[in-house]
C-alpha positions in Angstrom: -0.1 0.0 -0.2 1.4 3.4 -0.8 2.1 6.1 1.9 -1.3 7.9 1.2 -3.3 4.7 1.9 -4.2 4.2 -1.8 -6.1 7.6 -1.7 -6.6 9.1 -5.0 -6.6 12.7 -4.3 -7.9 13.9 -7.4 -10.7 11.7 -7.7 -11.8 12.5 -4.0 -11.5 16.5 -5.1 -13.6 15.8 -8.3 -16.3 14.2 -6.4 -16.6 16.9 -3.6 -17.1 19.9 -5.8 -20.2 18.5 -7.6 -21.5 16.7 -4.4 -21.6 20.1 -2.6 -23.0 21.8 -5.3 -25.9 19.3 -5.6 -26.6 19.4 -1.9 -26.5 23.1 -1.9 -29.0 23.1 -5.1 -31.3 20.4 -3.7 -31.7 22.1 -0.2 -32.2 25.5 -1.8 -34.9 24.2 -4.0 -36.2 22.1 -1.3 -36.6 24.9 1.1 -37.0 27.9 -1.5 -34.1 29.5 0.0 -31.7 32.4 -1.1 -28.8 32.0 -3.2 -26.3 33.5 -0.6 -22.8 33.7 -1.9 -20.2 31.3 -0.3 -18.1 33.9 1.2 -21.3 35.2 3.2 -22.1 31.3 4.1 -18.4 31.5 5.5 -19.2 34.4 8.0 -22.4 33.1 9.0 -21.1 29.8 9.8 -18.3 31.7 11.8 -21.0 33.1 13.7 -23.4 30.3 15.1 -26.2 31.2 17.3 -24.7 33.2 20.4 -21.5 33.8 19.2 -20.4 37.7 18.9 -17.0 38.6 16.8 -15.4 41.6 15.6 -14.9 42.2 12.0 -11.2 41.9 12.6 -11.6 38.4 14.3 -13.6 37.3 11.3 -11.2 38.4 8.9 -8.3 36.4 10.8 -10.7 33.3 11.5 -11.7 33.3 7.9 -8.2 34.2 6.4 -9.8 37.0 4.4 -8.7 40.4 4.1 -10.1 43.0 6.5 -11.5 45.1 3.7 -13.0 42.1 2.1 -15.1 41.2 5.4 -15.9 44.5 5.7 -17.5 44.7 2.4 -19.2 41.2 3.1 -20.6 42.8 6.6 -22.0 45.8 4.5 -24.0 43.5 1.7 -25.2 41.1 5.0 -26.4 43.8 7.1 -28.3 45.2 4.2 -29.9 41.8 3.6 -30.4 41.3 7.2 -28.1 38.4 7.6 -26.0 40.0 10.4 -26.0 42.8 12.8 -23.3 45.1 14.0 -23.6 46.7 17.4 -21.1 48.8 19.5 -19.1 46.3 21.8 -20.3 46.4 25.6 -17.8 48.3 27.7 -15.9 49.7 24.6 -18.2 51.8 22.3 -15.7 52.4 19.6 -15.2 48.4 18.9 -18.0 47.0 16.7 -19.3 43.3 17.5 -21.1 41.3 14.8 -23.4 38.7 15.1 -25.5 36.5 12.6 -29.1 37.6 12.7 -32.2 35.5 13.5 -33.0 35.3 9.8 -29.6 34.0 8.8 -29.8 31.5 11.5 -33.4 30.6 10.6 -32.1 30.1 6.8 -29.3 27.8 8.0 -31.4 25.9 10.3 -33.8 25.0 7.1 -30.8 24.6 4.8 -29.4 22.1 7.3 -32.5 19.9 7.9 -33.2 20.0 4.0 -29.8 18.7 3.3 -30.0 16.0 5.8 -33.4 14.9 4.6 -31.6 14.8 0.8 -28.7 13.0 2.0 -30.8 10.5 3.7 -33.2 10.0 0.9 -30.3 9.5 -1.6 -28.3 7.1 0.8 -31.6 5.0 1.2 -31.4 4.3 -2.5 -27.5 2.9 -1.9 -26.4 -0.5 -0.8 -25.8 -1.4 2.8 -22.3 -1.6 2.0 -22.4 1.9 0.5 -24.2 3.2 3.6 -21.8 1.6 5.7 -18.7 2.9 3.8 -20.2 6.1 4.1 -20.8 6.3 7.6 -17.1 5.0 8.2 -15.6 7.8 6.2 -17.5 10.7 7.9 -15.1 11.1 10.6 -12.2 11.0 8.2 -14.0 13.4 5.9 -14.4 15.7 9.1 -10.4 15.2 9.6 -10.1 16.2 5.9 -12.0 19.2 6.4 -10.0 20.6 9.3 -6.9 19.4 7.6 -7.6 21.4 4.7 -8.6 24.5 6.8 -5.1 24.2 8.3 -3.5 24.1 4.9 -5.2 27.3 3.9 -4.1 28.8 7.3 -0.6 27.9 7.0 0.1 29.9 3.9 -2.4 30.2 1.2 -3.6 33.4 1.7 -7.0 34.7 0.2 -6.4 36.7 -2.9 -10.1 36.6 -4.1 -13.5 36.4 -2.2 -15.1 33.1 -2.8 -17.2 33.2 -6.1 -21.4 32.9 -5.5 -23.0 29.5 -5.5 -24.3 31.0 -8.7 -21.0 31.4 -10.3 -19.9 27.7 -9.2 -22.8 26.4 -10.7 -22.2 28.2 -14.2 
């Protein structure tokens, strides 16, 4: 066996993108969800229920330029997806939190995604469903490793394309 465990990285990478796009499109259609650009989705995912962050902290966490985050937050605030408020104890500092609207959209998306995956998986063999269940922890670790690679030196140079741009 090879040092990489027989992993065909090219094949895996070619599967993940279309799988993700199919899941996004299916969940969006099932729940009549708006087309939210990927960069905005990253911001909302970084602000789960109860989490408040400064724009600078968001930029650092997401490895985005501060000006990019500022522009994203302006658009997202206009769309009702985030709220900005003065920080408690330091009114010169701004805090950002996901709005109830954004959190509700993400709850609907996550629920619709789970239903779609369950329905599609039900059409697979027991062996395939078992393989998927066994692969979930490794895919979670792969996701974290990809984030680490990005954080280690692949700075963001362009905002992420919108979901619509990826599908075109």
